[in-house]
C-alpha positions in Angstrom: 63.9 -13.4 9.5 60.3 -14.0 8.5 59.8 -13.9 4.7 56.9 -12.1 3.1 55.4 -11.5 -0.3 53.6 -8.3 -1.4 50.3 -8.4 -3.2 49.6 -5.0 -4.9 45.9 -4.6 -5.9 45.6 -1.7 -8.3 41.9 -0.8 -8.4 39.9 2.0 -10.0 39.6 4.0 -6.8 42.6 3.0 -4.8 45.6 0.8 -4.5 45.9 -1.7 -1.7 49.2 -3.4 -0.7 49.1 -6.5 1.4 52.1 -8.3 3.0 51.6 -12.0 3.5 54.0 -14.5 5.2 54.6 -18.1 4.2 51.7 -19.3 6.5 49.3 -17.2 4.5 48.9 -14.7 7.4 48.5 -11.0 6.6 51.2 -9.1 8.4 50.4 -5.7 7.1 48.1 -3.9 4.8 47.7 -0.3 3.6 45.9 1.6 0.9 45.9 4.9 -0.9 43.1 6.4 -3.0 43.4 8.6 -6.1 40.9 10.5 -8.3 39.0 9.1 -11.3 38.1 12.1 -13.5 35.1 11.8 -15.7 35.4 14.9 -18.0 32.3 14.0 -20.0 29.4 11.6 -19.7 30.7 8.1 -20.5 34.3 9.1 -20.1 36.6 7.7 -17.4 40.3 8.5 -17.2 43.2 8.5 -14.7 46.7 9.8 -14.5 48.9 6.6 -14.5 51.4 8.3 -12.3 48.7 8.7 -9.6 48.8 4.8 -9.4 52.6 4.9 -9.0 52.6 7.6 -6.3 49.7 5.9 -4.5 51.6 2.6 -4.5 54.7 4.3 -3.2 52.7 6.0 -0.4 51.0 2.7 0.5 54.2 0.7 0.6 55.9 3.4 2.7 53.0 3.2 5.2 53.3 -0.6 5.2 57.0 -0.4 6.0 56.9 2.4 8.5 53.5 2.1 10.2 53.0 -1.7 10.0 56.7 -2.4 10.7 57.2 -4.7 7.7 61.0 -5.0 7.1 61.8 -4.2 3.5 64.4 -7.0 3.4 61.7 -9.4 4.4 59.7 -8.8 1.2 61.1 -11.6 -1.0 58.7 -11.0 -3.9 55.9 -8.8 -5.2 53.2 -9.1 -7.7 50.0 -7.4 -8.9 46.3 -7.5 -9.5 45.2 -4.8 -11.8 42.1 -3.1 -13.1 41.6 -4.5 -16.6 41.4 -3.0 -20.1 42.8 0.4 -19.3 44.9 2.0 -22.1 48.3 3.6 -21.1 50.2 5.0 -24.1 54.0 5.6 -23.9 56.2 7.6 -26.2 59.8 6.8 -27.3 61.1 7.9 -23.9 58.5 5.7 -22.1 56.7 8.8 -20.8 52.9 8.8 -20.6 51.3 10.5 -23.6 47.8 11.2 -22.3 45.6 10.2 -19.3 44.8 6.5 -19.3 41.3 5.5 -20.7 39.8 3.1 -18.2 37.7 -0.1 -18.4 34.4 1.7 -17.6 34.9 4.3 -20.4 32.2 4.0 -23.0 33.1 6.6 -25.6 34.1 4.1 -28.2 30.7 2.9 -29.7 31.8 4.1 -33.1 35.0 2.1 -32.9 33.2 -1.0 -31.7 30.9 -0.8 -34.8 34.0 -0.3 -37.1 35.5 -3.5 -35.7 32.3 -5.4 -36.1 31.9 -4.2 -39.7 35.5 -5.1 -40.7 35.9 -8.4 -38.9 32.4 -9.7 -38.0 32.4 -13.1 -36.4 36.1 -13.6 -37.2 36.9 -11.2 -34.3 35.1 -13.5 -31.8 36.8 -16.6 -33.4 40.3 -15.1 -32.8 39.8 -13.5 -29.4 37.0 -15.3 -27.8 35.3 -12.0 -27.1 33.2 -9.3 -28.7 34.9 -5.9 -29.4 33.0 -4.1 -26.6 33.5 -0.5 -25.7 35.4 -1.2 -22.5 38.1 -3.2 -24.1 41.6 -1.8 -24.9 41.3 -2.3 -28.7 38.5 0.2 -29.1 40.4 2.7 -27.1 43.4 2.4 -29.3 41.3 3.1 -32.3 39.6 6.0 -30.6 43.0 7.7 -30.0 44.1 6.9 -33.5 41.0 8.5 -35.0 40.5 11.4 -32.6 44.0 12.4 -31.4 46.3 11.9 -34.3 49.0 14.1 -32.7 49.1 11.7 -29.7 48.9 8.6 -31.9 52.0 9.7 -33.8 53.9 9.7 -30.5 53.0 6.1 -29.5 55.9 3.7 -29.1 54.0 1.1 -27.1 51.0 0.6 -24.8 50.5 -1.0 -21.4 47.7 -2.0 -19.1 47.5 -0.3 -15.7 49.3 -2.8 -13.5 51.8 -3.4 -16.3 52.7 0.3 -16.2 53.1 0.1 -12.4 55.4 -2.9 -12.9 57.4 -1.1 -15.5 58.0 1.8 -13.0 59.1 -0.7 -10.4 61.4 -2.8 -12.6 62.2 -0.7 -15.6 61.0 -3.6 -17.9 58.0 -3.4 -20.3 55.7 -6.4 -20.7 52.0 -7.4 -20.5 50.9 -10.7 -18.9 48.6 -13.0 -20.8 45.6 -12.6 -18.6 45.6 -8.8 -19.2 46.6 -9.3 -22.9 43.4 -11.3 -23.6 41.4 -8.4 -22.1 42.8 -6.1 -24.8 41.1 -8.3 -27.4 44.2 -8.0 -29.5 45.4 -11.5 -28.5 44.8 -14.7 -30.5 43.5 -16.8 -27.5 44.3 -20.0 -29.4 48.0 -19.6 -29.8 48.6 -16.8 -27.2 50.2 -14.4 -29.6 49.2 -10.9 -30.7 46.9 -11.2 -33.6 48.6 -9.7 -36.6 45.5 -10.3 -38.6 43.5 -8.0 -36.4 46.3 -5.4 -36.4 46.5 -5.4 -40.2 42.8 -5.1 -40.7 42.5 -2.2 -38.2 45.7 -0.4 -39.0 47.3 -0.9 -35.6 51.1 -1.0 -36.1 52.7 -4.3 -34.9 55.7 -2.4 -33.5 53.6 -0.9 -30.6 52.7 -4.4 -29.3 54.5 -5.0 -26.0 56.3 -8.3 -25.0 54.1 -11.0 -23.4 54.9 -12.9 -20.1 53.2 -15.4 -17.8 51.7 -14.1 -14.6 54.2 -16.1 -12.5 57.2 -15.1 -14.7 60.1 -13.2 -13.1 59.9 -9.6 -14.4 62.9 -8.0 -12.7 64.0 -6.8 -9.3 62.8 -3.5 -7.8 65.0 -0.8 -9.3 66.9 1.6 -7.0 64.9 4.7 -7.8 61.6 3.1 -6.9 63.1 1.4 -3.9 64.4 4.7 -2.5 61.0 6.4 -2.9 59.0 3.5 -1.5 61.4 2.5 1.3 61.8 -0.9 -0.4 64.8 -3.1 -1.0 66.3 -3.9 -4.4 66.4 -7.6 -3.3 62.7 -7.9 -3.9 61.8 -9.9 -7.0 58.8 -8.8 -9.0 56.5 -11.2 -10.9 54.2 -10.6 -13.8 50.8 -10.4 -12.0 47.4 -10.7 -13.4 44.1 -8.9 -14.4 42.1 -8.3 -11.2 39.5 -10.9 -12.0 42.1 -13.6 -12.6 43.9 -12.7 -9.4 40.6 -12.5 -7.6 39.7 -16.0 -8.7 43.1 -17.3 -7.5 42.7 -15.5 -4.2 39.2 -17.0 -3.8 40.3 -20.6 -4.6 38.3 -20.9 -7.8 40.3 -23.7 -9.4 37.7 -26.2 -10.5 34.8 -25.8 -13.0 32.0 -26.6 -10.5 32.7 -23.3 -8.6 32.0 -19.8 -9.7 33.3 -16.5 -8.3 30.9 -13.6 -7.8 32.7 -10.3 -7.1 31.1 -7.0 -6.3 33.5 -4.2 -6.7 32.9 -1.1 -8.8 31.8 -3.5 -11.4 30.2 -6.9 -10.8 31.7 -10.1 -12.1 30.7 -13.8 -12.4 33.7 -15.9 -13.2 34.0 -19.6 -14.1 37.2 -21.7 -14.2 37.8 -23.2 -17.6 40.3 -26.1 -18.1 40.4 -25.5 -21.9 38.7 -23.7 -24.7 36.3 -26.5 -25.5 33.2 -24.5 -24.6 32.2 -22.0 -27.2 30.4 -19.1 -25.6 30.2 -17.2 -28.9 31.2 -14.0 -27.4 28.2 -14.0 -25.0 30.8 -14.2 -22.1 34.4 -13.1 -22.0 37.0 -15.8 -22.4 40.4 -15.0 -20.9 43.8 -16.5 -20.3 44.2 -17.3 -16.6 47.1 -16.5 -14.3 47.2 -20.3 -13.6 49.4 -21.4 -16.5 47.6 -23.3 -19.3 44.1 -22.7 -18.0 41.4 -20.1 -18.8 38.4 -18.5 -17.3 35.2 -17.2 -18.6 33.3 -14.3 -17.1 30.4 -11.9 -17.4 30.6 -8.3 -16.2 27.9 -5.9 -15.1 29.4 -2.4 -15.3 28.0 -0.7 -12.2 27.5 -3.2 -9.3 29.1 -1.7 -6.2 29.2 1.6 -8.1 25.4 1.6 -8.1 25.2 1.2 -4.4 27.9 3.9 -3.9 26.0 6.3 -6.2 22.8 5.5 -4.2 24.5 6.0 -0.8 26.3 9.2 -1.8 23.1 10.7 -3.3 20.4 9.6 -0.8 22.1 8.2 2.3 25.3 10.3 2.7 25.3 10.4 6.5 25.3 6.6 7.3 28.1 4.1 6.6 27.5 1.1 4.3 27.0 -1.4 7.2 24.1 0.6 8.7 22.6 1.2 5.3 22.7 -2.5 4.2 21.6 -3.8 7.6 18.5 -1.5 7.4 17.7 -3.2 4.1 17.2 -6.4 6.0 14.0 -4.9 7.4 12.5 -4.6 3.9 10.8 -7.7 2.5 11.8 -9.7 -0.5 11.0 -7.6 -3.5 11.4 -4.4 -1.6 7.6 -3.8 -1.3 7.1 -4.0 -5.1 10.2 -2.0 -6.1 12.8 -3.0 -8.7 16.1 -1.4 -9.7 18.2 -2.0 -12.7 21.9 -1.1 -12.2 22.6 0.3 -15.7 23.8 3.7 -14.5 27.0 3.5 -16.6 25.5 1.5 -19.5 25.8 -2.3 -19.5 28.2 -5.0 -20.8 26.5 -8.4 -20.2 24.2 -9.8 -21.1 23.1 -6.5 -22.7 26.1 -5.0 -24.6 24.6 -1.5 -24.6 26.6 1.6 -23.7 23.5 3.8 -23.8 21.1 2.0 -21.5 20.5 3.7 -18.2 19.2 2.5 -14.8 15.7 2.5 -13.5 13.6 2.3 -10.4 10.3 0.6 -11.3 7.3 0.3 -9.2 7.6 3.4 -7.0 4.6 4.2 -4.8 4.0 6.4 -1.7 4.1 3.4 0.7 7.8 2.7 0.1 10.5 4.0 2.5 14.2 4.3 2.3 15.0 0.8 3.4 12.9 -0.5 0.4 15.0 1.6 -2.0 18.2 0.3 -0.5 17.1 -3.3 -0.7 15.9 -2.7 -4.3 19.4 -1.6 -5.3 21.0 -4.6 -3.6 18.5 -7.0 -5.2 18.9 -5.3 -8.6 22.7 -5.6 -8.6 22.3 -9.3 -7.7 19.7 -9.8 -10.4 22.2 -8.4 -12.9 24.7 -11.1 -11.7 21.9 -13.7 -12.0 21.5 -12.6 -15.6 25.1 -13.8 -16.2 24.7 -17.0 -14.3 21.7 -17.8 -16.5 24.0 -17.8 -19.6 26.0 -20.6 -17.9 22.8 -22.5 -17.2 21.7 -22.2 -20.8 25.1 -23.5 -22.1 25.1 -26.4 -19.7 27.9 -25.4 -17.3 27.6 -27.2 -13.9 28.0 -24.6 -11.2 26.8 -25.9 -7.9 28.6 -23.4 -5.5 29.5 -19.7 -5.5 32.3 -18.0 -3.6 31.5 -14.3 -3.0 34.0 -11.5 -2.6 33.8 -7.7 -2.5 31.1 -5.5 -1.2 28.3 -8.1 -1.5 30.2 -10.5 0.8 30.7 -7.9 3.5 27.0 -7.8 4.4 25.2 -10.8 5.9 22.0 -9.4 4.5 23.4 -9.1 1.0 25.1 -12.5 1.0 21.8 -14.2 2.0 20.1 -12.2 -0.9 22.8 -13.7 -3.2 22.2 -17.2 -2.0 18.4 -16.8 -2.4 18.6 -15.2 -5.9 21.2 -17.6 -7.2 19.5 -20.5 -5.5 23.0 -21.9 -4.7 25.2 -22.0 -1.6 27.3 -18.9 -1.3 30.6 -19.0 0.7 32.6 -16.0 1.9 36.3 -15.7 2.8 37.8 -14.9 6.2 40.6 -13.0 4.5 38.3 -11.0 2.2 41.1 -9.7 0.1 40.6 -11.8 -3.1 42.6 -9.9 -5.7 45.3 -8.8 -3.3 45.7 -12.3 -1.8 45.8 -13.6 -5.4 48.6 -11.3 -6.3 50.5 -12.4 -3.2 49.9 -16.0 -4.2 51.3 -15.3 -7.7 54.5 -13.9 -6.1 54.7 -16.9 -3.7 54.4 -19.4 -6.5 56.8 -17.4 -8.7 59.4 -17.6 -5.9 59.0 -21.3 -5.7 57.5 -21.3 -2.2 54.9 -23.8 -3.4 54.7 -26.4 -6.2 51.7 -24.7 -7.7 48.5 -22.7 -7.0 46.5 -25.5 -5.4 49.2 -26.1 -2.7 49.5 -22.3 -2.2 45.7 -22.1 -1.9 45.7 -24.7 0.9 48.0 -22.4 2.9 46.8 -19.0 2.0 43.0 -19.2 1.6 40.7 -19.3 4.6 37.0 -19.7 4.0 34.3 -18.1 6.0 30.6 -18.8 6.4 28.4 -20.6 3.8 24.9 -19.2 3.3 22.4 -21.8 2.1 19.5 -20.6 0.0 16.2 -20.5 1.8 13.9 -22.3 -0.6 10.8 -20.1 0.0 12.9 -17.0 -0.7 14.4 -18.6 -3.8 11.0 -19.4 -5.2 9.8 -15.8 -4.7 13.0 -14.4 -6.3 12.6 -16.7 -9.3 9.2 -15.1 -10.0 10.6 -11.6 -9.4 13.6 -12.3 -11.7 11.3 -12.9 -14.6 9.8 -9.4 -14.1 13.3 -7.9 -13.8 14.3 -9.4 -17.1 11.5 -7.5 -18.8 12.8 -4.1 -17.8 15.8 -3.8 -20.2 13.8 -4.4 -23.4 11.0 -2.1 -22.3 13.3 0.8 -21.3 16.0 0.5 -24.0 14.3 2.9 -26.5 13.5 5.4 -23.7 17.1 5.4 -22.4 18.5 5.9 -25.9 16.1 8.8 -26.6 16.9 10.5 -23.3 20.6 10.7 -24.3 19.6 13.5 -26.7 18.8 15.7 -23.7 22.2 15.5 -22.0 
């Protein structure tokens, strides 16, 4: 019988399950969506059991519609949305809706951490205490929902809660643990110093495991609901950006990953902690043992294009819309867009900044606005790449995944704005393939991730920068960089009218 591994990619809007055989071929794939309530501006929550039910439904479809034999699934692992806070009580029941990575209600708690720990926090964690991180969410619940805080036995990240429901075992992997900013990145232990200063009880800290560690077999209850077999071994899994890097073959420092999902990510492989980014970029444990990755995140990348489409182009699909943007010239006829519709993380750690269209005049048409949004998202990613340039990282090639890689027009825009070759993947399933690779390596199918990558990863087309375009974009980027400082005060004042 053919043996397969299952990569479970738990995203913000949906969960996607992908079955992959030993040759790296996808033999089945299914997905299920779920709601993302936003009860107040800046709030973003989900019911963790929606993730579980969505995963069960997707696996059932994989087994019954794609004819993937449950007994053929030797192992399973995960890619998961980062930073989300799932609180469990003494019976391991969910206490309140999960607070997600793109929730920005915690500005007060961020300032509290900065006031109490200052630069020491960055020294310990490699990161600033930004609103999106798990630590600020813990403090928000502690300070605003004391009745819920009193019930807390432990906390998990989203994919770790899903793994708990599959195996009955509680743990957090190191790549997601660094994203909580409660981990001492230098010794890979929970920071008791941070916990003591902030009043977070040590007893709620979950056990830590490696991404490729065996976490248990699928338990009977979950197997019955999902039409799985209890012979399937489950492995730790990783934060979505770490899994995405693995699935895109980013395993050397000269390559960078650019991912356009709900958020936008620029990720760089780090062999050690020798480069001090001073908190300007996130530094995280990798799913590849004993390595790290740095990254910068822009909060609303694909989310900006989705908002734009739903608001202004609801009757066309994304392909038609982005293809039309190819008929607009570089610079969208003098129109710029900043994708700060949910605040921003990097390089501007500002939860209150908001997006802008700048340069609107009566000559511009819809395709110009579409192109401006695509260019603005790409400029926000260029903002992050510029930090690497300033620090002296040598990045001579970019691999693009997500929404930006699905459009030839947009991928060429990326190559021109980055002024670097940009390569796509044939199997454009970065995080899901990465999760499947974690299971394959965990099972011992391969000696390590490089050998697995040789079998699993299939590269697509490389887009070379067109120098004349790159020169124009370099001038336009300098104008784009002026928008944030000149709209910051206006955005903050407009918040008073919500």
